VEXNUKOL-426540 format. One line per 5 residues: for each residue x, y, z of C-alpha. Coordinates in nm, 4 decimals, m for minus. Layout:
REM residues N
X,Y,Z | ...
***
This chain:
REM residues 568
3.9073,1.3121,0.7390 | 4.0643,1.0360,0.5378 | 4.1628,0.8723,0.8600 | 3.8060,0.8330,0.9564 | 3.6848,0.7516,0.6084
3.9218,0.4588,0.5590 | 3.7835,0.1374,0.3985 | 3.8207,m0.0418,0.7346 | 3.6148,0.2153,0.9232 | 3.3501,0.2320,0.6460
3.3120,m0.1434,0.6393 | 3.3163,m0.1722,1.0103 | 3.0267,0.0820,1.0266 | 2.8553,m0.1341,0.7526 | 2.8928,m0.4379,0.9781
2.7278,m0.2505,1.2747 | 2.4384,m0.1228,1.0612 | 2.3739,m0.4610,0.8915 | 2.3840,m0.6501,1.2242 | 2.1701,m0.3890,1.3975
1.9021,m0.4143,1.1171 | 1.8963,m0.7893,1.1552 | 1.8561,m0.7718,1.5349 | 1.5808,m0.5036,1.5063 | 1.4081,m0.6973,1.2342
1.3860,m1.0007,1.4553 | 1.2504,m0.7829,1.7401 | 0.9807,m0.6490,1.5008 | 0.8712,m0.9934,1.3987 | 0.8531,m1.1532,1.7438
0.6798,m0.8458,1.9003 | 0.3417,m0.7997,1.7300 | 0.2592,m0.4944,1.9355 | 0.4173,m0.1573,1.8793 | 0.7279,m0.0527,2.0695
1.0050,0.1986,2.0138 | 1.2322,m0.0677,1.8562 | 1.0023,m0.0665,1.5544 | 1.0969,0.2928,1.4693 | 1.4594,0.2123,1.5312
1.4355,m0.0812,1.2962 | 1.3049,0.1245,1.0118 | 1.5484,0.4102,1.0497 | 1.8536,0.1784,1.0752 | 1.7347,m0.0393,0.7814
1.6980,0.2535,0.5453 | 2.0333,0.3993,0.6631 | 2.1966,0.0621,0.6081 | 2.0759,0.0363,0.2541 | 2.1880,0.3797,0.1574
2.5266,0.3439,0.3327 | 2.5850,0.0074,0.1697 | 2.5585,0.1515,m0.1826 | 2.8343,0.3987,m0.1140 | 3.0309,0.1368,0.0696
3.0379,m0.1153,m0.2229 | 3.1123,0.1565,m0.4728 | 3.4224,0.2892,m0.2893 | 3.5352,m0.0476,m0.1690 | 3.5272,m0.1953,m0.5239
3.7219,0.0971,m0.6658 | 4.0195,0.0158,m0.4356 | 4.0225,m0.3561,m0.4867 | 4.2975,m0.5337,m0.6734 | 4.0635,m0.7146,m0.9153
4.3471,m0.9166,m1.0684 | 4.3832,m1.1112,m0.7365 | 4.1484,m1.4094,m0.6694 | 3.9957,m1.2628,m0.3466 | 3.9873,m0.9099,m0.4802
3.7944,m1.0235,m0.7936 | 3.5633,m1.2276,m0.5733 | 3.4843,m0.9343,m0.3485 | 3.4358,m0.7074,m0.6478 | 3.1923,m0.9475,m0.8058
2.9914,m0.9494,m0.4794 | 2.9822,m0.5694,m0.4929 | 2.8279,m0.6078,m0.8356 | 2.5772,m0.8591,m0.7139 | 2.4764,m0.6654,m0.4092
2.2460,m0.4098,m0.5933 | 2.0953,m0.6955,m0.7916 | 2.0237,m0.8971,m0.4757 | 1.8752,m0.5874,m0.3136 | 1.6438,m0.5289,m0.6102
1.5188,m0.8828,m0.5974 | 1.4726,m0.8502,m0.2214 | 1.2684,m0.5380,m0.2531 | 1.0324,m0.7018,m0.5082 | 1.0118,m1.0008,m0.2747
0.9165,m0.7878,0.0220 | 0.6720,m0.5653,m0.1568 | 0.4817,m0.8305,m0.3554 | 0.5102,m1.0941,m0.0873 | 0.3319,m0.8552,0.1482
0.0883,m0.7779,m0.1217 | 0.0016,m1.1445,m0.1796 | m0.0439,m1.1913,0.1910 | m0.2890,m0.9094,0.1958 | m0.5029,m1.0681,m0.0744
m0.5072,m1.4037,0.0789 | m0.8305,m1.5110,0.2544 | m0.6496,m1.7300,0.5008 | m0.4510,m1.6102,0.8058 | m0.3240,m1.9528,0.8876
0.0554,m1.9699,0.8896 | 0.0528,m2.3048,0.7056 | m0.1301,m2.1466,0.4152 | 0.0858,m1.8414,0.3757 | 0.4127,m1.9703,0.5103
0.5794,m1.9524,0.1684 | 0.4836,m1.5896,0.1368 | 0.6293,m1.4961,0.4751 | 0.9395,m1.6869,0.3767 | 0.9732,m1.4690,0.0636
0.9174,m1.1433,0.2635 | 1.1605,m1.2296,0.5420 | 1.4090,m1.3891,0.3017 | 1.4174,m1.0598,0.1128 | 1.4756,m0.8567,0.4270
1.7306,m1.0732,0.5998 | 1.8981,m1.2113,0.2780 | 2.0052,m0.8580,0.1759 | 2.1408,m0.7730,0.5224 | 2.3303,m1.1044,0.5602
2.4860,m1.0592,0.2117 | 2.5888,m0.6997,0.2932 | 2.7216,m0.8115,0.6275 | 2.9250,m1.0979,0.4638 | 3.0890,m0.8519,0.2180
3.2000,m0.6158,0.4953 | 3.3259,m0.8891,0.7213 | 3.5270,m1.0208,0.4298 | 3.6751,m0.6800,0.3692 | 3.7626,m0.6078,0.7301
3.9166,m0.9469,0.7992 | 4.1432,m0.9037,0.4839 | 4.2187,m0.5337,0.5303 | 4.5929,m0.6090,0.5774 | 4.6168,m0.8433,0.2803
4.8396,m0.6542,0.0320 | 4.7359,m0.8880,m0.2473 | 4.3861,m0.7484,m0.2325 | 4.4718,m0.3808,m0.1996 | 4.8126,m0.3675,m0.3795
4.8987,m0.2981,m0.7374 | 4.7452,m0.5125,m1.0125 | 4.9344,m0.8346,m1.0839 | 5.0713,m0.8772,m1.4304 | 4.9997,m1.1822,m1.6418
4.7239,m1.2883,m1.4023 | 4.4668,m1.5232,m1.5239 | 4.2079,m1.2747,m1.4122 | 4.3166,m1.0333,m1.6879 | 4.2112,m1.2835,m1.9565
3.8738,m1.3010,m2.1351 | 3.8633,m0.9126,m2.1444 | 3.6511,m0.9178,m2.4534 | 3.3830,m1.1220,m2.2802 | 3.3916,m0.8848,m1.9854
3.3643,m0.5872,m2.2184 | 3.0589,m0.7371,m2.3901 | 2.8969,m0.8092,m2.0574 | 2.9705,m0.4567,m1.9442 | 2.8189,m0.3045,m2.2569
2.4966,m0.5232,m2.2150 | 2.4736,m0.4114,m1.8535 | 2.5141,m0.0443,m1.9449 | 2.2477,m0.0570,m2.2185 | 1.9974,m0.2327,m1.9772
2.0640,0.0214,m1.7026 | 2.0335,0.3127,m1.9485 | 1.6913,0.1708,m2.0481 | 1.6023,0.1526,m1.6778 | 1.6959,0.5124,m1.6223
1.4828,0.6281,m1.9180 | 1.2024,0.4274,m1.7621 | 1.2742,0.5908,m1.4233 | 1.2441,0.9346,m1.5799 | 0.9018,0.8448,m1.7101
0.7991,0.7000,m1.3804 | 0.9181,1.0088,m1.1997 | 0.6870,1.2234,m1.4132 | 0.4044,0.9722,m1.3435 | 0.4504,1.0339,m0.9655
0.4759,1.4147,m0.9843 | 0.2016,1.4704,m1.2460 | m0.0412,1.1921,m1.1603 | m0.0677,0.9049,m1.4085 | m0.4277,0.8132,m1.5067
m0.3577,0.4481,m1.5979 | m0.2182,0.1399,m1.4240 | 0.1046,0.3084,m1.3264 | m0.0842,0.5699,m1.1287 | m0.2677,0.2945,m0.9454
0.0148,0.0553,m0.8621 | 0.3391,0.2513,m0.8611 | 0.3402,0.5472,m0.6035 | 0.2732,0.3169,m0.3049 | 0.5650,0.0878,m0.4125
0.7899,0.3787,m0.5068 | 1.0021,0.3621,m0.1823 | 1.1153,0.0035,m0.2775 | 1.1852,0.1098,m0.6363 | 1.3890,0.4054,m0.5107
1.6520,0.1583,m0.3824 | 1.6226,m0.0477,m0.6995 | 1.7064,0.2465,m0.9208 | 1.9733,0.3681,m0.6867 | 2.1377,0.0267,m0.7095
2.1158,0.0319,m1.0915 | 2.2863,0.3674,m1.0857 | 2.5689,0.2404,m0.8644 | 2.6280,m0.0567,m1.0967 | 2.6371,0.1759,m1.4077
2.8864,0.4025,m1.2343 | 3.1098,0.1068,m1.1474 | 3.1328,0.0205,m1.5223 | 3.2561,0.3726,m1.6243 | 3.6161,0.4807,m1.5947
3.5510,0.8111,m1.4112 | 3.8738,1.0037,m1.5027 | 3.8341,0.9267,m1.8816 | 3.4561,0.9870,m1.8956 | 3.3966,1.2396,m1.6148
3.1019,1.4118,m1.7888 | 2.9158,1.0914,m1.8516 | 2.9864,0.9718,m1.4954 | 2.8559,1.2893,m1.3308 | 2.5605,1.3051,m1.5605
2.4396,0.9532,m1.4971 | 2.5114,0.9939,m1.1236 | 2.2955,1.3053,m1.1134 | 2.0060,1.1485,m1.3132 | 2.0122,0.8351,m1.0934
2.0060,1.0275,m0.7706 | 1.7301,1.2534,m0.8889 | 1.5160,0.9574,m0.9985 | 1.5708,0.7805,m0.6793 | 1.5005,1.0981,m0.4750
1.1702,1.1505,m0.6523 | 1.0708,0.7846,m0.5837 | 1.1658,0.8420,m0.2155 | 0.9530,1.1610,m0.1880 | 0.6105,1.0033,m0.1285
0.7560,0.8254,0.1756 | 0.9596,1.1230,0.2807 | 0.6494,1.3450,0.2839 | 0.4700,1.1101,0.5204 | 0.5372,1.3387,0.8232
0.3609,1.6234,0.6388 | 0.0727,1.3963,0.5483 | 0.0442,1.2964,0.9159 | 0.0453,1.6638,1.0312 | m0.2208,1.7654,0.7719
m0.4282,1.4564,0.8571 | m0.4195,1.5378,1.2300 | m0.5325,1.8906,1.1601 | m0.8054,1.7967,0.9272 | m0.9345,1.5294,1.1602
m0.9326,1.7601,1.4562 | m1.1073,2.0380,1.2576 | m1.3934,1.8123,1.1604 | m1.4401,1.6050,1.4775 | m1.3392,1.8382,1.7518
m1.0230,1.9253,1.9497 | m1.1279,1.6804,2.2212 | m1.1703,1.3744,1.9984 | m0.8808,1.1919,2.1623 | m1.0309,1.2355,2.5094
m1.3414,1.0528,2.3822 | m1.1454,0.7157,2.3237 | m1.1105,0.4821,2.6114 | m0.7353,0.4428,2.6717 | m0.7864,0.0615,2.7380
m0.9704,0.0340,2.4006 | m0.7110,0.2432,2.2158 | m0.4420,m0.0121,2.3147 | m0.5937,m0.2347,2.0520 | m0.5483,0.0337,1.7758
m0.2401,0.1222,1.5788 | m0.0230,0.3124,1.8214 | 0.1435,0.5393,1.5650 | 0.0402,0.6723,1.2282 | 0.3256,0.4978,1.0523
0.6216,0.2858,1.1396 | 0.8728,0.2217,0.8617 | 0.9460,m0.1555,0.9102 | 0.5755,m0.2224,0.8327 | 0.6523,m0.1320,0.4724
0.9171,m0.3945,0.4380 | 0.8176,m0.6667,0.6878 | 0.4352,m0.6265,0.6739 | 0.1788,m0.5771,0.9410 | 0.0748,m0.8282,1.2038
m0.2631,m0.9861,1.1205 | m0.5052,m1.0486,1.4108 | m0.7504,m1.3367,1.4343 | m1.0670,m1.3494,1.2374 | m1.3154,m1.5824,1.0650
m1.4070,m1.5614,0.7055 | m1.7000,m1.7200,0.5106 | m1.6932,m1.6904,0.1362 | m1.9412,m1.6750,m0.1512 | m2.2757,m1.6492,0.0343
m2.5705,m1.5890,m0.1949 | m2.7839,m1.2910,m0.1122 | m2.9659,m1.2152,m0.4421 | m3.0901,m1.4383,m0.7255 | m3.1880,m1.2343,m1.0248
m3.4326,m1.4995,m1.1528 | m3.6543,m1.4125,m0.8524 | m3.6409,m1.0405,m0.9202 | m3.9287,m0.8484,m1.0715 | m3.6766,m0.6423,m1.2775
m3.6042,m0.8209,m1.6079 | m3.2541,m0.6658,m1.6220 | m3.1595,m0.8870,m1.3174 | m3.2524,m1.2225,m1.4785 | m2.8875,m1.3454,m1.5473
m2.7220,m1.2335,m1.2274 | m2.6546,m1.3900,m0.8862 | m2.4861,m1.1724,m0.6170 | m2.2733,m1.3031,m0.3385 | m2.0751,m1.1690,m0.0442
m1.7903,m1.2663,0.1861 | m1.8150,m1.2012,0.5632 | m1.5245,m1.1463,0.7979 | m1.5996,m1.1853,1.1634 | m1.4017,m1.1581,1.4876
m1.3314,m1.4677,1.6936 | m1.5064,m1.5094,2.0283 | m1.7916,m1.2821,1.9050 | m1.5750,m0.9703,1.9249 | m1.5672,m0.9780,2.2988
m1.3537,m0.6908,2.4518 | m1.2612,m0.5632,2.1004 | m1.3145,m0.1970,1.9844 | m1.5695,m0.2784,1.7122 | m1.8320,m0.4228,1.9440
m1.9856,m0.6052,1.6378 | m2.0604,m0.2849,1.4482 | m2.1276,m0.3552,1.0814 | m1.8911,m0.2468,0.8002 | m2.0176,m0.2895,0.4354
m1.7390,m0.2715,0.1788 | m1.8143,m0.1889,m0.1825 | m1.5503,m0.2572,m0.4511 | m1.4531,m0.0156,m0.7318 | m1.3913,m0.0668,m1.0998
m1.5476,0.2081,m1.3043 | m1.8941,0.0579,m1.2360 | m1.8193,m0.2178,m1.4872 | m1.5300,m0.4290,m1.3565 | m1.3726,m0.6096,m1.0637
m1.5181,m0.7995,m0.7774 | m1.5260,m0.8529,m0.4032 | m1.2296,m1.0325,m0.2511 | m0.8967,m0.9544,m0.4258 | m1.0293,m0.6428,m0.5833
m1.1440,m0.4894,m0.2563 | m0.8384,m0.4461,m0.0273 | m0.8980,m0.7754,0.1518 | m0.6598,m0.7014,0.4294 | m0.8652,m0.4007,0.5291
m1.1567,m0.6389,0.5711 | m0.9388,m0.8834,0.7786 | m0.8037,m0.6044,0.9942 | m1.1420,m0.4605,1.0949 | m1.2814,m0.8178,1.1629
m0.9871,m0.8806,1.3931 | m1.0835,m0.5499,1.5620 | m1.4369,m0.6669,1.6406 | m1.6296,m0.5485,1.3381 | m1.8504,m0.7652,1.1172
m1.7291,m0.6871,0.7688 | m1.9354,m0.7671,0.4546 | m1.7591,m0.7526,0.1209 | m2.0370,m0.7490,m0.1363 | m2.1028,m0.7891,m0.5061
m2.3469,m0.5722,m0.7061 | m2.4466,m0.5576,m1.0687 | m2.1994,m0.4034,m1.3115 | m2.2646,m0.2177,m1.6332 | m2.1217,m0.4528,m1.9083
m2.4109,m0.5279,m2.1474 | m2.2035,m0.7740,m2.3575 | m2.1533,m0.9824,m2.0350 | m1.7934,m1.0662,m2.1313 | m1.6099,m1.1567,m1.8055
m1.2402,m1.1246,m1.7428 | m0.9839,m1.2423,m1.4905 | m1.0949,m1.0067,m1.2127 | m1.4687,m0.9710,m1.3132 | m1.6994,m1.2788,m1.2896
m1.9863,m1.3237,m1.5400 | m2.2538,m1.3529,m1.2694 | m2.2454,m0.9859,m1.1882 | m2.2510,m0.8514,m1.5461 | m2.5518,m0.6918,m1.7194
m2.6948,m0.3711,m1.8544 | m2.7166,m0.1945,m1.5166 | m2.7296,0.1779,m1.4387 | m2.6580,0.3509,m1.1065 | m3.0114,0.2978,m0.9829
m2.9761,m0.0754,m1.0386 | m2.6379,m0.0810,m0.8501 | m2.7777,0.1089,m0.5503 | m3.0888,m0.1211,m0.5643 | m2.8685,m0.4270,m0.5473
m2.6832,m0.2878,m0.2521 | m3.0279,m0.2169,m0.1010 | m3.1216,m0.5839,m0.1513 | m2.8116,m0.6718,0.0573 | m2.9362,m0.4499,0.3384
m3.2689,m0.6360,0.3280 | m3.0903,m0.9707,0.3398 | m2.8799,m0.8478,0.6283 | m3.1844,m0.7274,0.8209 | m3.3208,m1.0836,0.8083
m2.9864,m1.2574,0.8939 | m2.8167,m1.0110,1.1304 | m2.8278,m1.2495,1.4261 | m2.6609,m1.5248,1.2190 | m2.3583,m1.3105,1.1738
m2.3814,m1.1158,1.5007 | m2.3958,m0.7862,1.3121 | m2.5215,m0.4739,1.4960 | m2.7473,m0.2938,1.2547 | m2.7816,0.0107,1.4735
m2.4157,0.0852,1.4018 | m2.3413,0.0489,1.0294 | m2.0486,0.1992,0.8356 | m2.0084,0.1866,0.4539 | m1.6817,0.2181,0.2750
m1.5474,0.1638,m0.0758 | m1.3051,0.3039,m0.3330 | m1.3356,0.4923,m0.6654 | m1.6733,0.3813,m0.8168 | m1.7175,0.1964,m0.4852
m1.6536,0.5287,m0.3182 | m1.9251,0.6859,m0.5163 | m2.1619,0.4086,m0.4374 | m2.0562,0.4391,m0.0711 | m2.1769,0.8069,m0.0755
m2.4912,0.7307,m0.2715 | m2.5976,0.4425,m0.0440 | m2.5057,0.5949,0.2838 | m2.6527,0.9347,0.2221 | m2.9629,0.7835,0.0578
m3.0363,0.5700,0.3658 | m2.9616,0.8581,0.6034 | m3.1765,1.1086,0.4141 | m3.4715,0.8658,0.3694 | m3.5247,0.9792,0.0138
m3.4925,0.6272,m0.1232 | m3.6358,0.4466,0.1779 | m3.8053,0.1849,m0.0433 | m3.4704,0.0496,m0.1679 | m3.3295,m0.0373,0.1739
m3.4060,m0.2075,0.4981 | m3.5518,0.0263,0.7562 | m3.3437,m0.1490,1.0203 | m3.0145,m0.0044,0.8958 | m2.8666,0.2902,1.0839
m2.5793,0.4605,0.9092 | m2.3141,0.5920,1.1612 | m2.0560,0.6961,0.9107 | m1.9339,0.6761,0.5503 | m1.5748,0.6255,0.4454
m1.5241,0.6793,0.0722 | m1.1752,0.6330,m0.0777 | m1.1214,0.8722,m0.3760 | m1.4952,0.8784,m0.4497 | m1.5789,0.9197,m0.8229
m1.8866,1.1378,m0.7494 | m1.8504,1.3883,m1.0244 | m1.7277,1.1619,m1.3094 | m1.9566,1.1313,m1.6102 | m2.2166,0.8663,m1.5657
m2.5600,0.9785,m1.6947 | m2.7619,0.6606,m1.6497 | m2.9690,0.6873,m1.3328 | m3.1319,0.9150,m1.0858 | m2.9445,1.2521,m1.0653
m2.9288,1.2303,m0.6831 | m2.7715,0.8808,m0.7011 | m2.5299,0.9990,m0.9712 | m2.4446,1.3133,m0.7642 | m2.4854,1.1918,m0.4029
m2.3781,1.5380,m0.2618 | m2.7261,1.6478,m0.3481 | m2.8461,1.4329,m0.0531 | m2.6107,1.5847,0.2051 | m2.8014,1.7335,0.5058
m2.7135,1.9077,0.8247 | m2.7636,1.5837,1.0047 | m2.5895,1.3568,0.7484 | m2.3629,1.0941,0.9019 | m1.9977,1.1839,0.9573
m1.7641,1.1286,0.6594 | m1.3907,1.0452,0.6340 | m1.2336,1.0538,0.2954 | m0.9089,0.9070,0.1572 | m0.7675,1.1246,m0.1317
m0.4454,1.1537,m0.3180 | m0.3456,1.4848,m0.4597 | m0.1959,1.3281,m0.7693 | m0.4958,1.1029,m0.8450 | m0.5115,1.1026,m1.2295
m0.8623,0.9394,m1.2397 | m1.0507,1.1097,m0.9580 | m0.9151,1.4660,m0.8966 | m0.8820,1.5759,m0.5385 | m1.1313,1.8535,m0.6078
m1.4125,1.5939,m0.6167 | m1.3501,1.4985,m0.2488 | m1.3075,1.8656,m0.1650 | m1.6500,1.9354,m0.3281 | m1.8092,1.6715,m0.0989
m1.6549,1.8328,0.2100 | m1.7591,2.1746,0.0893 | m2.1148,2.0606,0.0530 | m2.1125,1.9284,0.4069 | m1.9871,2.2715,0.5214
m2.2500,2.4616,0.3222 | m2.5255,2.2429,0.4789 | m2.3972,2.3429,0.8240 | m2.2356,2.0000,0.8842 | m1.8715,2.0155,0.9789
m1.8275,1.6489,1.0382 | m1.6421,1.5643,0.7133 | m1.2652,1.5309,0.7027 | m1.0341,1.4480,0.4097 | m0.7049,1.2767,0.4590
m0.4954,1.4159,0.1799 | m0.1736,1.2440,0.0608 | 0.0904,1.4375,m0.1436 | 0.2139,1.2477,m0.4495 | m0.0523,0.9750,m0.3962
m0.2399,0.8505,m0.7021 | m0.5546,0.6431,m0.7587 | m0.6100,0.3237,m0.5492 | m0.2791,0.3837,m0.3609 | m0.4174,0.2087,m0.0574
m0.3760,m0.1243,m0.2373 | m0.0420,m0.1832,m0.0576 | m0.1840,m0.2358,0.2910 | 0.1408,m0.1822,0.4814 | 0.2359,0.1194,0.2708
0.2748,0.4735,0.4136 | m0.0565,0.5914,0.2420 | m0.2856,0.3261,0.3705 | m0.1423,0.2887,0.7215 | m0.1832,0.6616,0.7922
m0.5419,0.6530,0.6799 | m0.6050,0.3342,0.8771 | m0.4895,0.5030,1.1940 | m0.7577,0.7694,1.1634 | m1.0235,0.5330,1.0101
m1.0307,0.3054,1.3153 | m1.0533,0.5990,1.5539 | m1.3314,0.7590,1.3376 | m1.5354,0.4360,1.3486 | m1.4916,0.4019,1.7254
m1.5879,0.7686,1.7823 | m1.9262,0.7270,1.5971 | m2.0202,0.3612,1.6305
***
């Protein structure tokens, strides 16, 4: 066994893996349409990262660090986990920043793509360089022999010890943080961590694994065997928990397929034109999307279009507000695209009191569906903040003393505006879908079911035909007592002929429990309407679709675009 696990063989394997990941990464970037090489890219990249950690640990242990080259390679082994950590952050947040950019022009987001691709290829090239350096010097006795006495590299030991202690303290702090974050994933954190961490956990799995490897390199194993094994176990457990949301993706896909089929029929795939389906995502999830992002199709966006001026409203509560929308449209009028100019109205969340269209409303979802032939409207509505104090993500022009009735009324005003201006945007009002998350998910249900039931006909344009509602973690049962009970609790408006419904829900959502979505589906079932499906995600929290190319959002997107095609 030792013959096959020699440093030469291990590093040669590392060369093959790093080079393979570089090649497959290039293939992924230059081929915007799915092919089998995508899956190979993802599998090899993750295998490369995991293998590289073990490689640098065992290689550095055998180096003669008192030689110049041995010390240099050892330093690079220390740097590798740090570079990988920076690379992960670059890839994840570079992709996120691309997703919240209005523009799709390469010149406008070139720097962001450079950050993403630099993170991916930079790590691989650095890992490849280390292994090439080791293999080409495998017969150099100076690197692998006994330590040289009186070497200049044995000096400054006090400085090295101080640096080592600082590194150890920092990593111990990181591991304590990792323990807390692990509980946040498993138990469901209510706050910001629950909203922004689970979808990024795969990247942080490698960051914490790298921190663990660095810490273990600073410990003399034979002298501190218990400490070594203890920290190794803690680091592996933390990284494994962070890896779990991604690892459970096949289970989420299986359950999603079953739930979708149960609601919309065993023959639903037969109803999709194969030539049209070629424009859809070809698989529920492909791993390189997480790291390298998702290809963005062509679209046109127009921003900040006024649809409601409160000064012209008969309601005094509206006097200080003006409401705007952004519209995303396909190029060439959506010709030969799946959407066929169906309308998608997107309603942002924020506890009915915060946030805005645009960056707060999953912009890349809007861009994606516009590129697929839908006319997507991302709208503002009045928020309940009587003091009218704005913040970074919430503009002053939407703030006031509004209740649920007012919010739905504002959305109704948009439908009236749209009815008068549909031709201007090419929107098909006979095929309208409504979607939103959290409070926006609640307003999605309230608006769509109100229009479909006809109970609040006076609030909306009669020209709007709702073909489906797509709430993300809808906050339907959360306490909000100001407004009409049926608008506060939209499940009261569910009928046997209510439009089909597709729900995104995380099991570990600390703000909107999964039972709320289940209650909506159960209400559909009680009314004799089976056309409601929930796409559940294990270990997903609130707003975990915010990372567009993450394993939560991409699985849902696969079914969402097929749902909309089936019922448009």
